[in-house]
Every structure is written in C-alpha cells, then in structure tokens.
mmCIF file of the C-alpha atoms, coordinates in Angstrom:
data_MODEL
# 
_entry.id   MODEL 
# 
loop_
_atom_site.group_PDB 
_atom_site.id 
_atom_site.type_symbol 
_atom_site.label_atom_id 
_atom_site.label_alt_id 
_atom_site.label_comp_id 
_atom_site.label_asym_id 
_atom_site.label_entity_id 
_atom_site.label_seq_id 
_atom_site.pdbx_PDB_ins_code 
_atom_site.Cartn_x 
_atom_site.Cartn_y 
_atom_site.Cartn_z 
_atom_site.occupancy 
_atom_site.B_iso_or_equiv 
_atom_site.pdbx_formal_charge 
_atom_site.auth_seq_id 
_atom_site.auth_comp_id 
_atom_site.auth_asym_id 
_atom_site.auth_atom_id 
_atom_site.pdbx_PDB_model_num 
ATOM 1  C CA . MET A 1 1  ? 11.089 -24.260 10.096  1.00 0.00 ? 1  MET A CA 1 
ATOM 2  C CA . LYS A 1 2  ? 8.986  -25.792 7.319   1.00 0.00 ? 2  LYS A CA 1 
ATOM 3  C CA . GLU A 1 3  ? 9.448  -25.539 3.563   1.00 0.00 ? 3  GLU A CA 1 
ATOM 4  C CA . PHE A 1 4  ? 7.861  -26.765 0.360   1.00 0.00 ? 4  PHE A CA 1 
ATOM 5  C CA . ARG A 1 5  ? 8.468  -26.369 -3.357  1.00 0.00 ? 5  ARG A CA 1 
ATOM 6  C CA . TYR A 1 6  ? 5.792  -25.561 -5.886  1.00 0.00 ? 6  TYR A CA 1 
ATOM 7  C CA . VAL A 1 7  ? 5.876  -25.299 -9.694  1.00 0.00 ? 7  VAL A CA 1 
ATOM 8  C CA . ILE A 1 8  ? 3.526  -22.692 -11.160 1.00 0.00 ? 8  ILE A CA 1 
ATOM 9  C CA . THR A 1 9  ? 0.962  -24.445 -13.372 1.00 0.00 ? 9  THR A CA 1 
ATOM 10 C CA . ASP A 1 10 ? -1.281 -21.473 -14.231 1.00 0.00 ? 10 ASP A CA 1 
ATOM 11 C CA . GLU A 1 11 ? -0.687 -20.488 -17.865 1.00 0.00 ? 11 GLU A CA 1 
ATOM 12 C CA . ILE A 1 12 ? -0.653 -16.782 -16.919 1.00 0.00 ? 12 ILE A CA 1 
ATOM 13 C CA . GLY A 1 13 ? 1.757  -17.322 -14.020 1.00 0.00 ? 13 GLY A CA 1 
ATOM 14 C CA . LEU A 1 14 ? 1.648  -15.542 -10.673 1.00 0.00 ? 14 LEU A CA 1 
ATOM 15 C CA . HIS A 1 15 ? -0.153 -12.410 -11.856 1.00 0.00 ? 15 HIS A CA 1 
ATOM 16 C CA . ALA A 1 16 ? -1.747 -9.582  -9.825  1.00 0.00 ? 16 ALA A CA 1 
ATOM 17 C CA . ARG A 1 17 ? -4.996 -11.239 -8.685  1.00 0.00 ? 17 ARG A CA 1 
ATOM 18 C CA . PRO A 1 18 ? -3.548 -14.458 -7.225  1.00 0.00 ? 18 PRO A CA 1 
ATOM 19 C CA . ALA A 1 19 ? -0.518 -12.555 -5.902  1.00 0.00 ? 19 ALA A CA 1 
ATOM 20 C CA . GLY A 1 20 ? -2.844 -10.237 -3.975  1.00 0.00 ? 20 GLY A CA 1 
ATOM 21 C CA . LEU A 1 21 ? -4.807 -13.186 -2.610  1.00 0.00 ? 21 LEU A CA 1 
ATOM 22 C CA . LEU A 1 22 ? -1.575 -14.951 -1.632  1.00 0.00 ? 22 LEU A CA 1 
ATOM 23 C CA . VAL A 1 23 ? -0.342 -11.877 0.255   1.00 0.00 ? 23 VAL A CA 1 
ATOM 24 C CA . LYS A 1 24 ? -3.723 -11.547 1.978   1.00 0.00 ? 24 LYS A CA 1 
ATOM 25 C CA . ALA A 1 25 ? -3.598 -15.211 3.065   1.00 0.00 ? 25 ALA A CA 1 
ATOM 26 C CA . ALA A 1 26 ? 0.023  -14.941 4.261   1.00 0.00 ? 26 ALA A CA 1 
ATOM 27 C CA . SER A 1 27 ? -0.691 -11.760 6.224   1.00 0.00 ? 27 SER A CA 1 
ATOM 28 C CA . LYS A 1 28 ? -3.064 -13.646 8.523   1.00 0.00 ? 28 LYS A CA 1 
ATOM 29 C CA . PHE A 1 29 ? -0.140 -15.465 10.153  1.00 0.00 ? 29 PHE A CA 1 
ATOM 30 C CA . ALA A 1 30 ? 2.423  -14.276 12.674  1.00 0.00 ? 30 ALA A CA 1 
ATOM 31 C CA . CYS A 1 31 ? 5.237  -16.467 11.356  1.00 0.00 ? 31 CYS A CA 1 
ATOM 32 C CA . LYS A 1 32 ? 7.732  -15.305 8.765   1.00 0.00 ? 32 LYS A CA 1 
ATOM 33 C CA . ILE A 1 33 ? 6.862  -16.543 5.273   1.00 0.00 ? 33 ILE A CA 1 
ATOM 34 C CA . LYS A 1 34 ? 9.479  -16.187 2.534   1.00 0.00 ? 34 LYS A CA 1 
ATOM 35 C CA . ILE A 1 35 ? 9.153  -17.041 -1.146  1.00 0.00 ? 35 ILE A CA 1 
ATOM 36 C CA . CYS A 1 36 ? 12.344 -17.866 -3.029  1.00 0.00 ? 36 CYS A CA 1 
ATOM 37 C CA . SER A 1 37 ? 12.932 -18.253 -6.735  1.00 0.00 ? 37 SER A CA 1 
ATOM 38 C CA . GLY A 1 38 ? 16.442 -18.659 -8.049  1.00 0.00 ? 38 GLY A CA 1 
ATOM 39 C CA . THR A 1 39 ? 18.602 -16.371 -5.914  1.00 0.00 ? 39 THR A CA 1 
ATOM 40 C CA . LYS A 1 40 ? 15.786 -13.951 -5.075  1.00 0.00 ? 40 LYS A CA 1 
ATOM 41 C CA . GLU A 1 41 ? 13.960 -14.134 -1.724  1.00 0.00 ? 41 GLU A CA 1 
ATOM 42 C CA . VAL A 1 42 ? 10.947 -11.983 -0.805  1.00 0.00 ? 42 VAL A CA 1 
ATOM 43 C CA . ASP A 1 43 ? 8.480  -11.570 2.044   1.00 0.00 ? 43 ASP A CA 1 
ATOM 44 C CA . ALA A 1 44 ? 5.216  -13.337 1.137   1.00 0.00 ? 44 ALA A CA 1 
ATOM 45 C CA . LYS A 1 45 ? 3.344  -10.570 2.974   1.00 0.00 ? 45 LYS A CA 1 
ATOM 46 C CA . SER A 1 46 ? 4.560  -7.922  0.503   1.00 0.00 ? 46 SER A CA 1 
ATOM 47 C CA . ILE A 1 47 ? 2.641  -7.529  -2.758  1.00 0.00 ? 47 ILE A CA 1 
ATOM 48 C CA . LEU A 1 48 ? 5.555  -5.670  -4.362  1.00 0.00 ? 48 LEU A CA 1 
ATOM 49 C CA . GLY A 1 49 ? 7.951  -8.417  -3.317  1.00 0.00 ? 49 GLY A CA 1 
ATOM 50 C CA . VAL A 1 50 ? 5.749  -11.218 -4.634  1.00 0.00 ? 50 VAL A CA 1 
ATOM 51 C CA . MET A 1 51 ? 5.094  -9.403  -7.922  1.00 0.00 ? 51 MET A CA 1 
ATOM 52 C CA . SER A 1 52 ? 8.832  -8.676  -8.339  1.00 0.00 ? 52 SER A CA 1 
ATOM 53 C CA . LEU A 1 53 ? 9.498  -12.417 -8.661  1.00 0.00 ? 53 LEU A CA 1 
ATOM 54 C CA . ALA A 1 54 ? 7.617  -12.359 -12.001 1.00 0.00 ? 54 ALA A CA 1 
ATOM 55 C CA . LEU A 1 55 ? 6.923  -16.094 -11.777 1.00 0.00 ? 55 LEU A CA 1 
ATOM 56 C CA . LYS A 1 56 ? 5.677  -17.678 -14.992 1.00 0.00 ? 56 LYS A CA 1 
ATOM 57 C CA . GLN A 1 57 ? 4.185  -21.077 -15.796 1.00 0.00 ? 57 GLN A CA 1 
ATOM 58 C CA . GLY A 1 58 ? 6.793  -23.778 -15.146 1.00 0.00 ? 58 GLY A CA 1 
ATOM 59 C CA . ASP A 1 59 ? 8.834  -21.675 -12.677 1.00 0.00 ? 59 ASP A CA 1 
ATOM 60 C CA . GLU A 1 60 ? 9.596  -23.271 -9.331  1.00 0.00 ? 60 GLU A CA 1 
ATOM 61 C CA . MET A 1 61 ? 9.220  -21.406 -6.072  1.00 0.00 ? 61 MET A CA 1 
ATOM 62 C CA . ARG A 1 62 ? 10.245 -22.418 -2.561  1.00 0.00 ? 62 ARG A CA 1 
ATOM 63 C CA . VAL A 1 63 ? 8.156  -21.258 0.372   1.00 0.00 ? 63 VAL A CA 1 
ATOM 64 C CA . HIS A 1 64 ? 9.730  -21.095 3.855   1.00 0.00 ? 64 HIS A CA 1 
ATOM 65 C CA . PHE A 1 65 ? 7.795  -20.780 7.109   1.00 0.00 ? 65 PHE A CA 1 
ATOM 66 C CA . ASP A 1 66 ? 9.361  -19.913 10.470  1.00 0.00 ? 66 ASP A CA 1 
ATOM 67 C CA . GLY A 1 67 ? 7.481  -19.047 13.628  1.00 0.00 ? 67 GLY A CA 1 
ATOM 68 C CA . THR A 1 68 ? 4.821  -19.986 16.136  1.00 0.00 ? 68 THR A CA 1 
ATOM 69 C CA . ASP A 1 69 ? 2.000  -20.736 13.680  1.00 0.00 ? 69 ASP A CA 1 
ATOM 70 C CA . GLU A 1 70 ? 4.137  -22.135 10.856  1.00 0.00 ? 70 GLU A CA 1 
ATOM 71 C CA . GLU A 1 71 ? 2.257  -25.451 10.670  1.00 0.00 ? 71 GLU A CA 1 
ATOM 72 C CA . GLU A 1 72 ? -1.111 -23.779 10.051  1.00 0.00 ? 72 GLU A CA 1 
ATOM 73 C CA . ALA A 1 73 ? 0.465  -21.284 7.639   1.00 0.00 ? 73 ALA A CA 1 
ATOM 74 C CA . PHE A 1 74 ? 2.188  -24.126 5.758   1.00 0.00 ? 74 PHE A CA 1 
ATOM 75 C CA . GLU A 1 75 ? -1.096 -25.997 5.248   1.00 0.00 ? 75 GLU A CA 1 
ATOM 76 C CA . THR A 1 76 ? -3.047 -22.861 4.280   1.00 0.00 ? 76 THR A CA 1 
ATOM 77 C CA . ILE A 1 77 ? -0.522 -21.470 1.786   1.00 0.00 ? 77 ILE A CA 1 
ATOM 78 C CA . LYS A 1 78 ? 0.218  -24.867 0.236   1.00 0.00 ? 78 LYS A CA 1 
ATOM 79 C CA . SER A 1 79 ? -3.511 -25.467 -0.272  1.00 0.00 ? 79 SER A CA 1 
ATOM 80 C CA . PHE A 1 80 ? -3.914 -21.955 -1.724  1.00 0.00 ? 80 PHE A CA 1 
ATOM 81 C CA . LEU A 1 81 ? -1.141 -22.496 -4.285  1.00 0.00 ? 81 LEU A CA 1 
ATOM 82 C CA . ILE A 1 82 ? -2.442 -25.900 -5.367  1.00 0.00 ? 82 ILE A CA 1 
ATOM 83 C CA . THR A 1 83 ? -5.975 -24.547 -5.764  1.00 0.00 ? 83 THR A CA 1 
ATOM 84 C CA . ASN A 1 84 ? -5.148 -21.213 -7.449  1.00 0.00 ? 84 ASN A CA 1 
ATOM 85 C CA . LEU A 1 85 ? -1.876 -21.613 -9.332  1.00 0.00 ? 85 LEU A CA 1 
# 
C-alpha cells in the first residue's frame, strides 16, 4: 500500500473540472484509490465522492493506493495533483 499527502494550492479548490479529470485518471487503474480528508474517506473513482469532500485551498488530502498497479497509479495521480491543483 502506498500513500501521499497533498495540500490544495488552487485558489478555487477541488472544483468540478479538476475533480472530473482526477476521477477519469483514477479510473484507468485496477487498484483501489481512496482520498481522505479529516474523517471522511471516498473512492477516487467516484465523482460524487470526490466532490462531497468539498476541498478548498489550504485543505490537506491523503491519497491511498492498494492493488496490483498501485505504483503506476501513485505516480500518475501525484503528478496530476501537482500539475492541476
């Protein structure tokens, strides 16, 4: 299992467009990908779940990867977040 933490830097936060792109990127992998913020944990492959976190600028999220292609998923999602949020 792999994990990383990321603080949202985008002034608008994790809004609909990047959330949709994040879900699309996560859906390409077989491994389980969970996003946690505070006590809430959601499936990164669910747009409703990701949007329900309502992450704003300065909020920290933890992303967990577990499965056969977790290493590739980790690198892809981490790069996506750094580039887009």
